[in-house]
C-alpha positions as CSV (number, residue, x, y, z in Angstrom):
1,M,13.8,-10.5,-27.8
2,N,13.0,-7.1,-27.8
3,V,11.2,-5.0,-25.2
4,A,9.0,-2.2,-25.2
5,Y,6.9,-0.9,-21.9
6,G,4.3,1.8,-20.5
7,A,3.9,2.9,-16.8
8,K,1.7,5.1,-15.3
9,S,1.0,6.1,-11.4
10,D,-2.1,8.0,-10.0
11,V,-3.2,9.0,-6.4
12,G,-6.7,7.5,-7.4
13,R,-9.9,9.1,-6.1
14,V,-9.8,8.6,-2.3
15,R,-6.1,9.3,-1.0
16,E,-4.6,12.5,-0.7
17,A,-1.4,11.6,-1.7
18,N,0.6,9.0,-3.6
19,E,3.0,6.2,-1.6
20,D,3.5,4.3,-4.5
21,S,7.0,4.4,-6.1
22,Y,8.0,2.8,-9.4
23,L,11.5,2.3,-11.3
24,I,12.1,1.8,-14.9
25,A,15.6,1.1,-15.6
26,D,15.4,-1.7,-18.5
27,P,16.0,-4.4,-17.9
28,L,15.4,-3.8,-14.5
29,F,11.8,-2.9,-13.7
30,V,10.0,-2.0,-9.9
31,V,6.7,-1.3,-8.2
32,A,6.9,-0.4,-4.3
33,D,3.6,0.5,-2.4
34,G,4.4,2.3,0.6
35,M,2.4,1.9,3.8
36,G,2.5,3.7,7.3
37,G,0.7,7.0,6.7
38,H,1.2,9.9,4.1
39,I,4.9,10.9,5.0
40,A,6.0,7.3,6.3
41,G,4.6,5.6,3.2
42,D,6.0,8.1,0.8
43,V,9.5,7.6,2.5
44,A,9.4,3.6,2.4
45,S,8.6,3.3,-1.0
46,S,10.8,5.8,-2.2
47,T,13.7,4.5,0.0
48,A,13.3,1.0,-1.6
49,V,13.2,2.3,-5.2
50,K,16.4,4.5,-4.2
51,V,18.4,1.6,-2.9
52,I,17.3,-0.8,-5.9
53,Q,18.2,2.0,-8.5
54,D,21.9,2.5,-6.6
55,E,22.7,-1.1,-6.5
56,S,20.9,-2.1,-9.8
57,G,24.4,-2.8,-11.3
58,D,24.8,-5.7,-9.2
59,A,21.7,-7.4,-10.3
60,S,22.8,-10.3,-12.3
61,S,20.7,-12.9,-14.6
62,E,23.1,-15.6,-13.8
63,N,22.8,-15.3,-10.1
64,P,19.1,-14.5,-9.5
65,G,20.1,-14.8,-5.7
66,T,21.7,-11.0,-6.2
67,L,17.8,-9.5,-6.7
68,S,17.2,-10.9,-3.0
69,K,20.5,-9.5,-1.5
70,I,19.3,-6.0,-3.3
71,I,15.8,-6.1,-1.8
72,S,17.2,-7.1,1.7
73,D,19.5,-4.1,1.5
74,A,16.3,-1.9,0.9
75,N,14.7,-3.6,3.6
76,A,17.9,-2.5,5.8
77,A,17.7,1.0,4.8
78,I,14.0,1.6,5.6
79,W,14.5,0.1,9.0
80,D,17.4,1.8,9.6
81,K,15.2,5.1,8.7
82,A,12.4,4.1,11.1
83,Q,14.4,3.5,14.1
84,S,16.3,6.7,13.9
85,D,13.0,8.7,13.3
86,P,9.7,8.3,16.0
87,A,7.6,9.7,13.1
88,L,8.4,7.0,11.0
89,R,7.9,3.8,12.8
90,G,6.0,1.0,11.6
91,M,6.3,2.1,7.9
92,G,7.0,-0.5,5.4
93,T,6.4,-0.9,1.6
94,T,5.8,-3.8,-0.7
95,C,8.3,-4.5,-3.5
96,T,8.0,-6.3,-6.8
97,L,11.1,-6.4,-9.1
98,V,11.1,-7.7,-12.4
99,L,14.8,-8.4,-14.2
100,V,14.4,-9.3,-18.2
101,D,17.0,-11.7,-19.5
102,E,16.2,-12.5,-22.9
103,S,13.6,-15.1,-23.3
104,R,13.1,-15.1,-19.4
105,V,12.4,-13.0,-16.5
106,H,13.5,-13.4,-12.7
107,I,11.0,-11.8,-10.5
108,A,11.8,-11.0,-6.5
109,H,8.9,-10.4,-4.7
110,V,7.4,-9.1,-1.2
111,G,4.1,-8.0,0.1
112,D,0.7,-8.0,-2.3
113,S,1.9,-6.0,-5.3
114,R,1.8,-8.3,-8.0
115,A,3.2,-9.7,-11.3
116,Y,1.2,-11.1,-14.1
117,R,1.4,-12.8,-17.3
118,L,-0.5,-12.3,-20.3
119,R,-0.1,-15.1,-23.0
120,E,-2.6,-15.5,-26.0
121,G,-5.0,-13.6,-24.2
122,H,-4.9,-15.5,-20.9
123,L,-3.8,-13.4,-17.7
124,E,-2.1,-15.5,-15.1
125,Q,-0.8,-14.4,-11.7
126,L,2.9,-14.8,-11.4
127,T,3.3,-13.7,-7.7
128,E,1.8,-14.8,-4.3
129,D,0.2,-12.2,-2.1
130,H,1.7,-12.2,1.3
131,T,-1.6,-11.3,2.9
132,L,-3.8,-13.1,5.5
133,V,-6.7,-13.5,3.0
134,G,-3.9,-15.0,0.4
135,R,-2.9,-17.5,3.0
136,M,-6.4,-18.4,3.9
137,V,-6.9,-19.1,-0.5
138,Q,-3.6,-21.3,-0.4
139,E,-4.9,-23.3,2.7
140,G,-8.3,-23.8,0.9
141,R,-10.2,-21.6,3.5
142,L,-11.4,-19.1,1.0
143,S,-12.1,-19.2,-2.7
144,L,-10.2,-16.7,-5.4
145,E,-13.9,-14.8,-5.7
146,E,-14.3,-14.5,-1.8
147,A,-10.7,-13.3,-1.3
148,Q,-11.1,-10.4,-3.7
149,H,-14.0,-8.9,-1.8
150,H,-13.0,-10.1,1.8
151,P,-13.1,-7.0,4.2
152,Q,-9.5,-7.7,5.5
153,R,-7.8,-8.8,2.1
154,S,-5.6,-5.6,2.5
155,I,-3.8,-7.1,5.8
156,I,-0.4,-8.0,4.7
157,T,2.0,-10.8,6.5
158,R,5.2,-9.5,4.8
159,A,6.8,-6.3,3.6
160,L,9.9,-4.5,3.7
161,G,11.2,-2.3,6.5
162,V,8.6,-3.6,9.4
163,D,11.4,-6.0,10.5
164,E,15.3,-6.4,10.4
165,D,15.0,-9.1,8.0
166,V,12.8,-10.3,5.2
167,Q,12.2,-13.3,3.3
168,V,12.2,-12.7,-0.2
169,D,10.2,-14.9,-3.0
170,L,12.5,-15.7,-6.2
171,E,11.0,-16.9,-9.5
172,T,12.2,-17.5,-12.9
173,V,9.5,-17.3,-15.6
174,E,10.0,-18.6,-19.3
175,L,8.5,-15.9,-22.1
176,S,7.5,-16.5,-25.5
177,E,7.2,-13.8,-28.2
178,G,3.9,-11.8,-27.7
179,D,3.9,-12.5,-23.7
180,R,3.2,-9.1,-21.9
181,L,4.0,-8.8,-18.2
182,L,2.1,-6.6,-16.0
183,I,3.3,-5.2,-12.5
184,C,0.5,-3.1,-10.6
185,S,0.0,-2.2,-7.2
186,D,-2.8,-3.4,-5.3
187,G,-4.6,-0.2,-6.1
188,L,-5.4,-2.2,-9.7
189,S,-5.7,-5.8,-8.4
190,S,-7.9,-4.8,-5.1
191,M,-10.4,-2.8,-7.1
192,V,-10.8,-4.7,-10.3
193,D,-11.2,-8.4,-10.9
194,D,-8.5,-10.3,-13.3
195,R,-11.1,-10.5,-16.1
196,P,-11.1,-6.7,-17.0
197,I,-7.4,-6.5,-16.2
198,E,-6.9,-9.3,-18.8
199,S,-9.6,-7.4,-21.4
200,V,-7.6,-4.4,-21.4
201,L,-4.2,-6.0,-21.8
202,A,-5.4,-7.9,-24.6
203,S,-7.0,-5.3,-26.8
204,E,-4.9,-2.4,-25.9
205,S,-1.8,-3.1,-28.1
206,D,0.6,-0.1,-27.0
207,P,1.7,-0.9,-23.7
208,Q,1.6,2.8,-22.5
209,R,-1.9,3.2,-23.7
210,A,-2.6,-0.2,-21.8
211,A,-1.5,1.3,-18.7
212,D,-3.3,4.6,-19.0
213,R,-6.4,2.4,-19.7
214,L,-5.8,0.2,-16.5
215,I,-5.5,3.3,-14.3
216,E,-9.0,4.3,-15.3
217,V,-10.6,1.0,-15.0
218,A,-9.4,1.4,-11.3
219,N,-10.5,4.7,-10.9
220,E,-13.9,3.7,-12.5
221,A,-14.4,1.0,-9.9
222,G,-13.9,3.6,-6.9
223,G,-10.2,4.2,-7.0
224,D,-9.7,3.6,-3.1
225,D,-6.4,3.3,-3.2
226,N,-3.0,4.7,-5.4
227,I,-2.7,2.9,-8.5
228,T,0.6,1.9,-10.2
229,V,1.1,-0.1,-13.1
230,V,4.0,-1.1,-15.5
231,V,3.3,-3.1,-18.8
232,I,6.2,-4.9,-20.4
233,D,5.6,-6.4,-24.2
234,F,8.3,-9.0,-25.5
235,E,8.5,-8.9,-29.2
236,K,10.4,-10.8,-31.8
237,A,13.6,-9.5,-32.0
238,S,15.0,-7.8,-35.6
239,G,18.4,-6.1,-36.9
240,A,16.9,-3.1,-35.4
241,A,17.9,-1.9,-31.9
242,R,15.5,-2.9,-29.0
243,R,12.6,-0.9,-29.3
244,I,11.6,1.2,-26.1
245,V,8.3,3.0,-25.6
246,P,9.2,5.6,-23.0
247,A,7.2,5.8,-20.0
248,A,5.0,8.8,-19.9
249,E,5.9,10.5,-16.6
250,P,2.4,11.6,-14.8
251,A,1.5,15.0,-14.4
252,E,1.6,16.4,-10.8
253,D,-1.8,16.7,-10.4
254,E,-2.2,12.9,-10.7
255,G,-0.3,12.5,-7.6
256,S,2.0,10.7,-9.7
257,G,4.7,7.6,-7.8
258,Q,7.9,8.5,-7.3
259,G,11.1,7.3,-9.2
260,V,10.3,7.2,-12.7
261,N,13.1,6.4,-14.9
262,D,16.1,8.3,-13.7
263,Q,16.3,8.5,-10.3
264,A,13.8,8.5,-7.2
265,E,12.2,11.6,-6.0
266,E,13.1,13.0,-2.4
267,S,10.7,11.8,0.3
268,A,9.9,14.9,2.1
269,R,7.5,17.0,0.0
270,P,7.3,20.9,0.2
271,P,3.7,21.9,1.8
272,P,1.5,23.6,-1.3
273,P,1.7,27.2,-1.7
274,T,-0.6,29.3,0.2
275,P,-3.3,30.9,-2.4
276,M,-2.8,34.6,-3.5
277,R,-5.5,37.0,-4.1
278,E,-6.2,38.5,-7.0
279,R,-4.5,41.7,-7.7
280,D,-7.4,43.7,-8.0
281,E,-8.9,42.3,-5.1
282,E,-9.1,44.5,-2.2
283,P,-7.9,43.6,1.3
284,E,-11.1,42.3,3.6
285,P,-11.9,45.1,6.2
286,E,-11.6,44.0,9.8
287,R,-14.8,42.8,10.9
288,P,-16.7,44.9,13.7
289,R,-16.4,43.6,17.5
290,R,-20.4,42.5,17.3
291,R,-18.8,39.6,15.2
292,W,-17.1,38.0,18.3
293,V,-20.0,38.8,20.3
294,G,-22.1,36.7,17.9
295,K,-19.6,34.0,18.1
296,L,-19.6,33.7,21.7
297,V,-23.5,33.5,21.8
298,V,-23.3,30.8,19.2
299,A,-20.9,29.0,21.1
300,L,-22.7,28.8,24.8
301,L,-25.9,27.8,22.6
302,V,-23.7,24.6,21.5
303,L,-22.5,24.0,24.5
304,L,-26.3,23.9,25.8
305,L,-27.3,21.6,23.4
306,L,-24.1,19.3,23.9
307,A,-24.9,19.1,27.7
308,G,-28.6,18.5,26.9
309,G,-27.9,15.4,24.2
310,A,-24.7,14.2,25.3
311,Y,-26.4,11.2,27.0
312,A,-28.4,10.5,24.0
313,A,-25.3,11.0,21.6
314,A,-23.3,8.5,23.8
315,R,-25.7,5.6,23.7
316,Y,-26.2,6.1,19.8
317,T,-22.5,6.1,19.4
318,L,-21.8,2.9,21.6
319,S,-24.7,1.0,19.9
320,N,-23.7,2.0,16.2
321,S,-19.6,2.1,15.9
322,W,-17.4,-0.6,16.2
323,Y,-13.6,-0.6,16.2
324,V,-10.8,-3.0,17.3
325,G,-7.8,-1.5,19.6
326,L,-6.3,-1.7,22.9
327,A,-7.8,-2.4,26.4
328,T,-6.3,-0.9,29.5
329,S,-4.8,-4.2,30.4
330,G,-2.6,-4.0,27.0
331,E,-4.7,-7.0,24.9
332,V,-6.2,-6.5,21.6
333,A,-9.9,-5.9,22.1
334,I,-13.1,-5.1,20.2
335,F,-14.7,-2.0,21.4
336,S,-18.3,-0.7,20.7
337,G,-18.1,3.0,19.8
338,I,-15.0,5.2,18.8
339,P,-11.7,5.6,20.0
340,D,-11.4,9.1,20.1
341,D,-12.9,11.4,23.0
342,I,-15.5,14.0,22.2
343,A,-16.1,17.1,24.4
344,G,-14.3,14.9,27.2
345,L,-16.4,12.0,27.0
346,E,-15.2,8.6,26.2
347,L,-17.8,6.9,24.0
348,R,-16.5,3.6,23.9
349,E,-16.9,0.4,25.7
350,V,-15.2,-3.2,25.5
351,E,-17.7,-5.6,23.8
352,E,-15.0,-8.9,23.5
353,T,-11.4,-9.1,24.7
354,S,-8.8,-11.5,23.2
355,S,-5.5,-12.9,24.3
356,I,-3.4,-11.2,21.6
357,A,-0.4,-9.2,23.0
358,L,0.7,-6.0,21.3
359,E,4.2,-7.2,20.9
360,D,3.1,-10.5,19.1
361,L,2.0,-8.4,16.3
362,P,4.3,-6.3,13.3
363,E,5.1,-3.0,14.2
364,F,3.1,-1.3,11.6
365,K,-0.2,-3.2,12.8
366,R,0.4,-1.9,16.4
367,D,0.2,1.4,15.3
368,D,-3.1,0.8,13.7
369,L,-4.1,-0.8,17.0
370,R,-3.1,2.5,18.9
371,T,-5.5,4.5,16.9
372,G,-8.2,2.0,16.6
373,I,-9.1,0.1,13.4
374,K,-12.7,0.8,12.9
375,T,-15.2,-1.4,11.0
376,A,-18.8,-1.3,10.0
377,S,-20.3,-4.0,12.0
378,L,-19.7,-6.1,15.0
379,E,-19.4,-9.0,12.6
380,E,-16.4,-7.5,10.5
381,A,-14.7,-6.3,13.9
382,Q,-14.7,-10.1,14.9
383,S,-13.3,-10.8,11.5
384,T,-10.8,-8.4,12.0
385,L,-10.0,-10.0,15.7
386,A,-9.7,-13.5,14.0
387,N,-7.3,-12.4,11.2
388,L,-5.2,-10.7,13.9
389,E,-4.9,-13.6,15.8
390,Q,-3.7,-15.5,12.8
391,M,-1.2,-12.6,12.1
392,S,0.1,-12.8,15.5
393,H,0.6,-16.9,15.1
394,E,2.7,-16.3,12.2
395,F,4.6,-13.4,13.6
396,V,5.6,-15.4,16.6
397,E,6.2,-18.4,14.5
398,Q,8.6,-16.2,12.2
399,N,10.5,-14.7,15.2
400,R,11.2,-18.3,16.8
401,T,12.5,-19.6,13.6
402,R,14.8,-16.4,13.0
403,D,15.9,-16.9,16.8
404,S,16.7,-20.6,16.4
405,K,18.7,-19.8,13.1
406,K,20.8,-17.1,15.0
407,N,21.3,-19.6,17.9
408,N,22.4,-22.4,15.6
409,N,24.7,-20.0,13.8
């Protein structure tokens, strides 16, 4: 079958930078969604794409296990970078890789980016979300609808770069003429239910227009995260050469993802240039000395107001804010208040402690707890704590299994 595709990445409406990366190197397609903060997320996802691109020649449709090896190499590269640079500790990325093989595709997958298949107007998710909520759905503890709107739906249980080793899901899917594949970051799937995605894919015949429209739909729903989509069509083969619709490279002001077509961009991005004055604009004259006297008076007034209202502000903050963080004893706990000090005041109190030790959680989640995971209510904080307990159990069990395998070898 012939293949036509379209792709686009967008920063969304909330994030300041795009931590997604994607690669199109037909017959290989990749979407990676970085995590760990602006710089670290960029580095993780672009490193994964770069390693996959460099090793793409090793991908074999006759031996899909080669895809697992390539992703494991990407995991090792991210892990090594994080260990060598404290600023990158805890970074990681999802990765969904598709290798097209005539009338089928091989999928290698880690994390909560997704691959879908549209067949005769019906959308089917092909990959499993490696999240706490995804696990709860599999165990029958949550419905798909409940999972879509669960406050902790983005807590990932498996990602590249957060551990020395990673387990890769491999799957082979048969295709028919007219099938359409979608690979996307959770900036689409977390904002939009499957029904609107299905509607766009079924109604937009051109893959690039479909990709563009999916970005628009996610942004119309709020655009809370970076959004990356790759749409691949499988058409009846003809005597002509394979038809390729080039992926439109997003404009820079859209916060485009890295790794389009030829090679991944450099991870480090230069700071924006300092705005320059108009040529006919005169330099601003120096203000008189009384400007600083006025500032001093204002500062003194502010200090007096703070002194008078500090107690009331502290009580209000403690009773109306919640977060999950680390107690002085080192265990994970729920706090009323905020993790930051204001004017030297500690506006927090321990509300509920747990038996979760920091070292029993993945590295990327430890960083979140050190800074504090803010929640909208006590109930949401308790839900977050319950999910962390589940994550801790799974993380400890994975380490035991890995150590057992090493000892047996």
